[in-house]
N, C-alpha and C positions, 0 to 999 in steps of 0.2 A: 576277560583277556581278548584280544583282537590281534589283526596283523601288526599294529603298533606294538603290542606286547611281545610278538614274536621277535620283532626287530630288537627290542629292549633286551631279550634273553640272549639274542645273538651277541649284542654288545656286551652284555655281562660274562658270557663265555669266553670272548675275544680278550678282555680285561684279565680275566683269571689265568689264560693259558697263552698269552702272547708276550713278547717282549718288543725292544725298540725294533728288532728286524722283522717282526711279523710273528705268525702263529707258529706254535712248536709243539703241536699234538702229534707226534710222530708215533705212529702204531707201536704198540708193546713196550713203550717207554713211560717214565713216571708222570709226564705233563698228561699224557694221553689216559691213564688211569685216573688222573685228577678230574680230567673232563667226564670221565663216565661216573665217577663218584658224583660230580655236580648233577649229571643227568639223573641219577638215581634219586637225589634229592627233589628234583622236579616232578619225578614220577610218583614219589612218596606224598607229595602235595595233592595228587590226585587220587589218593589210595589204591595205587596200582603197583605192586612190586614187581620190578624187573626180573627177568631171568636170563641166563647165558646159556647158549647151545655149545654143541661139541666143536664148533668151528669158530667159538669166540665172538658170536654175534650177539648183541643184547637185545632181548625182547621186551616189549611193554605191550599188554593186551587188555583190551576192553572186551568182555564176553558180550554177545548178543543172543536175540531170540533164536538164531541159526548159527551152526558151526561154520557156515560158509564164511570166509574171511577176506576182508579187503585189506591189504598190507600196504603200508606207507614207509618208505625206506629213505636212508641217507646214510652219511657216516661223520663221526667226530673226528677222526684222524685227518691230519693235514700233512703237506711236504714240509721240511724245515723252511723257515721264514715264509711261511704261506699267508693266505688271506683269511678273513674272517666269515666268508660266506659258503666257500668251497666245501660242502659236505654237510655242516650243521644246519643249513637252511632246510634241508628236507626233514632231518630229525625233528627240529622243533617246530615246523609247520605242522608236522604230524602229531606232535604232542597238542599242538593247539586243536587238532581235529578231534583227538580223544577227549579234550576238556570240553568241547562242544556238545558231544555225544553222550557225555557221563550221565547227565541228567534228563535225558529223554529217551523215548523208545528207540531201540536199536533192532532192526530186522536181521542185520548180520553182524558178525564179529569183526572188529577192527584190531589191527595191530601195527605197532611202530617198531621198526628194527634199525638198530645202529649197527652197520655192518663193520667188521674188524679189517683194518688194514686194506681198505679201498685203494689207497694210492700207491701201495707197493714202494714207498720212499726209501725204506731203510734196506730193504732185500731184493728190490727191482722185480718183485712178483705183484702186479697189480690184482685187484678184485679177490684177494685171497679169501676173506671170509665168505663172501657170497658165493664163490665157486665151490667152497666146502659146503655151503647150504644147497646149491643146486646139484651136487654130486659130481660136477665135472673135474674137480680137482683131483690130479693123481699124484699122491704124495711123493713118489720117488722123483718127479720133475722139479721139486722144490726142496728136496732133502740136503742137496749140496749147497744150498745158498748161504753166504756169509755176507755180514756188512763190512764197512770200511775199517773197523776195529777188530775185525777177525771173529766177531760173535757169530755162532751158527743160528739160523733161524729155528731149528729144532730146540735149541736152549732157550732163545728169546720166548718161544711159544710156551715151552715148560715153565719158564718163570711167571707166566700169566694163566697157568692152569690148562693149557691147550696141549694135546696130544697130536702132532701132525698126522700120524697115521689113522686116527680116529675122525679128523675132520670131516671127511666125506659122509660120515654117518649122521651128520646134521640134516642132510636131505630127507631122511626117514621121519624126523621131528617136524620139518618144515611140510611135507606131504600130509603128516596127520592133521595139521591145521585146517585141512580142507581150503587151500588158498584158490581164490577165484579171480583176483585182480592185483596187480602191483602198481602202485603210483610212485613217482619220484620228482620232487621239486629241486632244482638246481640252478646254479648259474651257467651261462652260456659258456663263459670262459673263452669267448671269440668276439669278433667286431660286428657280426652280421646284423643282429637286432638293433644296436645302436646306430648302425649305418642306415637303417630303414625308418629311424625315429620310432620304434616300437619299444614298449617295455616289457612285453611278454611273448613268447612263442610256444608253439606245440612241437615236440620232437617226433619225427616220423620213424627214426631209427638211428642206429649207432653204426660207424665206420667199422669194417673188419680191419685187422692188423695182421701183417707179416713183418716180423722183426728178426734181423740177422746180423751177425757181425762178420765182416769181411777181413782177412788177413792178405795183404800183399807182401810178397817176399822177394826182394831184389838182392842186392850185394852193397853193404856198407862200403864206403870209400872215403878217401881224403877229399875235402872240399875244395882244395887248392890245386892239387895235383891231377885231378882226373876231368878230362875234357867231356864237356856236355853230351857230346854225341857217344861217348863210350861208358856213360853212367847207367845202372840199373837202379833207378830212383823209385823206391816203394811209394814214397808220398806223392810223387807226381801221378803215378798210376791211380792212387786212391783219389786225387783231387780230380783228374779228369773224369773217373767213374762218377764221382759226386756231382759234377756239373752235368754229366749224362742224365743222371738219376732226376735231376730238377727238370730237364726237359721231358723226361718220360712222364713225370707227374702232369706237366702242363699239357701234353699230348692226348693223354687219356682223360683229363678232366673236363666236363661238361657241366652246363647249368643244372641238369637234371641229376647227374651222377658224379659228384666231386671227387677229385683224388689228390693226396698230397703225399710227399716224402720228405723225410728229414734224415739228415747225416748229423748225429748230435754228440758223438765222441770220436774223438781222433787221439790215437797214440802212436808215436814213432820211436824207433830205436836206430841206433843207439842214443839219440836226443841230445846231440851236442851240436854245437854251432860249426864246427869243423869237419863234420862227417855227413856224406850223403846217406841219407836214410836207407837201411838195409831192409826194414821191416815197417810197415804201417798198417795199423788195426782201425777201421772205421764201424761205426753202428749204421744200420740202415732201417728205418722205420718207415713202413709203407701202409697207407690208409686209405679205403675207398669203401662207398656203400654198397656198390654192386660186385658180388663175388668174381664175375668174369673179368671185370676191369682190373680188379685186385690180383687175380692170377696172370693176366697178360702183362700187367706192369711188372711182376716179379720175373717172369720170363724175360722180358726186355731187359731188366736190370741185370740179369746174369748175362746175356749177351754184351750188354755195355760194358761190365766188369772185365769180362774176358778179353774184349777188344782193347780196353784201356792197359791191360796187362801186357798184352802183345806189343802195343805201341812202345811200351816202356821196357820191355826186356826183363819182366818180372812174372811171377805166377800169383795166382789168387786162390784161396780157399774160403768156402763159405761155412759158417757154423749158425744153425737154426738156434734161435732163442726162444721165440714165443710166437703162437698164432691163435687168432680168435676170428671166428667166420662174422660177416656182416649180420647186424640184427636188425629186422624190421618190426616195429611195435604194432599192436593190434589195432585194426581199423576202427572198430567201435569205440575203443578208448580215445583213440585220436580225435574222432568226432566230438565226443564228450568234451574233451579238453578243448577244443575249438570253440564249441558252444560257450564254456565257461569263460574263455578268454574274451570272446566278442561281447558277452554280457557285462564284463567289467571295463574293458579297455577300448571297444568299438572295433577290435581287430584281432585277428588270429593267424599270424604268419606261421608257415609250417617249415621246418628245417631239419637236416640231420645233425647229429652229433659226431664232431671229429674225435674228442676225448671219449674214453671208455667210462661206462658206469655200472653200478651194480645191477641196474635195470636189464642190462645185457645177460647177466646170469640168471636172473629172475624170469626173463623171456623165455628161457628154456622149459619152465614149469608152469607157467601160467600167463595169461593175457597181461601185457605190461605197456606202460606209455610214462612219458616224462613231459614236464613243463620247464621252460627256461625264463629266467629272469635276465634281462639285458646286463652286460658286463661293460663298465665304463672303460672306454679306450681298449676294450678286448682284452684286458689284463686279467691274469689269474696266476696261482702259485707265486705269488708275491705280495708284499704287504701293501701295495698299491691297489690290490683288488678290491672292487667297489661296484655298488650299483646305487644310483641315486634313490633316495628313500622314497620319494613319491612313487616311483617305477616299482620299487621292492614292494611297497605296501600294496599297490594293485596286483602284482603277480601273486602274492600270497593269497589275497582275496580270491582271485581266479582260481588258485589251486584248491582252496578250502570248497568252492563251488564244484570243482571236479570230483573231490571226495563225495559230496552228497550225491552227484549224479551216478558216480560209480556205484555207491551204496544201493541206489534205487535200482540200478541195472541188475545187480547180482541178487538182490532180495526178489527180484521178479523172474528170475529164471527157474 
């Protein structure tokens, strides 16, 4: 097997778990379970029986001369109508690393993990399995979650043999593995590497996230009989605030420390063409690599929302949804990743990750690093997601070199 074979396995998985709209491996559902059964078969070909921890994460372990463990991670789950690379790339590159080490001396133990529900697509809680493994998951913060069909998260978990309250206990099993390094290969999901003309990048860390829902409350009124100057239009207040949020992101973003914000959901009431909106709810997702920038941007957003509410004669309330601190990856592993990338591609650009990844949770427990493959047109979470195969092949080769370098580093400690 080789990088080409990894790509072949990725194609095989996509063919089994996708339809005309894209990948359908949504966590806790039947297609996801089929993907995991397929992975079990690939592990069986290596003579390595998988095991599942209390957080629903699937582990494939290759014992070595030492219990010190290098972990390679990824996720098989996808968003609805997703792509063929987001997540499985890391798992299947890891499986190739196990194959390469199976028949030669191993100074340390290697393990591949398929984290459960990295995407959070069904219940809007990202990094669920890896946060259980890191111990950061607080079950009560997820107990209330339901999907669009009204199915509770706790029931979906139970259907898959997982008890929400016991998920944080997976940390104990992970610590018992004596983990010393975590490596993850992923697609960039953005346009930076492609714009640079580079196939591969080394990730220095991941943005922190502040996620809120804002509820602007004014007064519904007839759209024909209420003069503009006498309206209390909740939507206009939300729109004014949204434009201000964009400017806040621009103001705080620098080449060294990027910052983004997104208003991705908008809901108005009463939601009819003949009524001035009396209520408008919007989501606000703010991300930055620097904690101080993220904190200042949130404070500025609160001020901007208050000003927009006053300008339009409405009130605004904030509801906290989720927060995760920015994550900086291990300097030694970053250097090893850069060496590996240069050896294969001649270049080693370094960049932060705007999207979240399981590496963020693993970075709480052990040194971690990620490597990116460039994304065609910067697209991800859609069926058009792709990486040119020559670039993908080089990135997989570079990542496997990173595994070798990390094994040597940990063995020498």
